[in-house]
N, C-alpha and C positions, 0 to 999 in steps of 0.2 A: 757854332756852339761857343759859349763864353769860356774864357780861360779862367783857371782857378786863381783867385787873388791870394797871393802869398801871405799878406798880412792877416786877412780874415781867416785863411786856412790854418794858420799857426796859432790862432787864439782859441785853442782847445779849452784851456782853463776858464776863460771867460764864458764860453758856451756851456761848459759843465756847471759852473756856478749858477748860470741863468736857469738851466734845467732843474737843478736841485732847489732853487728858490720857488719854482712852480710845482714840482712833483712832490708827492708824499715822501716822507723821510725813508731813505734806504731803497728807493725804487729806480735810481739812475745807475745803470751799469757801465760796462766798458764802452769806450769810444769806437764806433763802427766805421767811421770815415767821414769825409767831407766832399760835397759836390757843389759845383758852381750853379747858381740860379740866375745869373745875369752879370752885368759888368760890376765888379767889386761887391758882389753879393754871394755869400757862401752859406750852405746849410750843413751843420754838423749833426750826426746821428749818434745816439747813445742807446744801448740796450735797456729795455724796460724790465725790471726785476719783479714787478707786481705779478703774482701768480694768476690774477684774473685777466692779464693782458699778455699772455705768452706770445712772443713773436712780434710784439709792437715795439715802436721806437720813439724815444724822445727826440724831436727834431728842433734844433735851435738855429734860426737864421740870423746871420751877422751881416752887417753892411758897413762899408767904408766910404766916406765922402771923398770926393776928388782931392788929391794932394794931402789927405789926412794920414797920419802915421798910426792911428789906432782904429779898431773896429768897434761898432756899437751893436747892441742886441736889438733885433728887429721884432722877432716873435718866437714864442715857444709853444709847440703843439705836440700832441701824442698822435702818431700816425701808425697804421698797420704796415708791417713788413711783408715780404713776399710769402712767408709761411704763417702769417697771423690768422687767427680764427676771427672772421668778421661775419656780420649779419648778411643774409642774402640781399641781393639788389631789390630795392623797393618796387613793388608792382601795384598799380592802382587797383582799388577794390573791384572795379568793373571787370578787370582782367583776371583777378584771383578767383572769383566765384565761378564754379563749373556747373555744367548741367547736373541736376540732382540735388544741388545745394539749396534750392529755393524751398523754403518751408512756410508753415502757417504764419501769417502776419508779416512776411518779408515782401517788400515792394521792389519790383525790378523795372525801373523806368526805361523806356525805349528812346534812343536819341532821335531828335527831329530829322536828322539827316541820314538815318540808317539806310544804307545802300540795299538792304534786303527788302525794302518796302517802296511802294509807289502810291501816289494819290488814288483813292477809290472814288470814281466819278458816279454820282448818284442820280443825275437827272439829265434830260435832253438839253435843257438850257445850258447846263455846265459843259456838256459835250460840245455844243455848238460854239460856245465862247472860247473854249480851249482849242478847238480845231482851227480857229483863226490864227492862233499863235504857235501851232505845232505842225510839223510836216507829217505827223502820224495821222492815220485815219482813225476815226472814232471806233471803227469795227475792231481795231487792234487793242483797244483799252478793255480792261476788265471792269465790269459794273460793280461798284462798291457795295450795293445793297445796304446802305446805311453805315458802312465802314469808312472811316476817314482815309485809311490806307490799306492797301492790299499787297500781297507778295510780288516782288519783282522777279525777273528771270534768275537773278543771282540768288535771291532767297529760296526759290524752288530748287535750284541746283545744290545749294548747301544742305537743304533738308534731305534731298535725295541721296546725297553722299553719306550723310549721317545714318540714314535708315539702311542703306545698302551695306555699309560696313559695320553696322551694329549687331545687337543680339538677335535681331529679326531679319538678318541678311543671309545670303547664300553661303557665306564662309563661316557662319557660327557653328559651334559644336553640335547643336541640335540639328541643323540642316544637313550637316555632313553625315549624320548617323542614320539618315533615312534616304530612300530612293524616290519617293513621291513628293512633289512640290505643291505649293499653295495654288499654282496656276490651274491645277486640275482638281482642286478640292471644292466640294459643294458648300462648305462652310465659309468660303471666301466672299466677303461683301465688296463688290467693285466700288471704286471711287471715281468721281468725274475729274475733268481737267487733264492736263498733260501728265500729271503724276499717276493717273489711273492706268497708264500704259505699263507701269512697272510695279505698282503697289496696290494693295487692297487692305481691308480690315478683317481680322479673324473673328468669327462668331461662334467658335466652338468652346463650350464652357469648360471642357477638360484640357484644352490646349494651353500651354504656357504663354501663348500670344493672344489669349482671349481679350478682345476689345482693343488690340494694338494694331498699328500699321505694320504690315509685313510685306517683304519683297515677294514678288510672284515666284521667285526662285527659292524662297524659304520653304521649309517643310518640318513636320513633326510627326509623332506617332499617332496623332488623332486625325489623320487624313480620312476624308469621307469614304474613300475607296479601299481602305484597309479591311479585308474580310477575315473574320475569325476562322481559323483552321481547326476543323474537328480533329480531336485526337484519334490516332489509329486504335482500333479495338484490340484488346488483349486476347490472344488465342486461348481457348479452353485447354486445360491440361489433358494430356493423353496418357491413359493407363495401359501398360503392357501386361496383358493377361495371358500371354503365351510363354514367353521366355521366363527364366528364373535364374537365380544365382545360388551357388552352393557355398555355404558358409561353414568353415571348420570351427566348431565351438571348443575343440580340444577335449581332454579327459581330465577329470578331477582325481 
């Protein structure tokens, strides 16, 4: 770590004047200290009094040439202090947008190297040519059926995780409120492929999951095997025609 240059460190008035030359009038406050930034380089900090920049500091960097007896101003900047209010770290648009944000007219491009996708092979000639360059057997490839790319194993796993932990999964409030699951419901439409072992599509018009992919462990009150329970009949009232009560009406 560099040592604090005594000449540059003692030039507080020079640093303050440089800060006041750059800052709006009346916004340079008390001297907060000096720190070394390199050999014969020192940065002075002054409190910022601007109400819009609470916790920020005017930082003035001074430098001294070798064998020089005075320091010179290198730069003046306004920097946030440890307690300053600053904007959150910038996040790219592609990472800010969340599921459900996609609306009408919004385009969501898929990266060409998306790990969730694999090439979709559409013809025997393509399969034969690629087989010469790949150790995989063509029987392990998914036929694209006109699609340029298809889901990779990673893409399927990510989708399964979302569905299993989402609103149509076994841990949702709806699923925990019932005892019957979609795996035994007649309104479940099976789906093919490896995901069909854990998911299906609900076809009940009264279910909150109608038309949605559901976990086989999900469930709701519209299960096909829920039977309506007939109310117990109300017994007819019984009239006691034998016993009687004696009521004292008193005397007027």
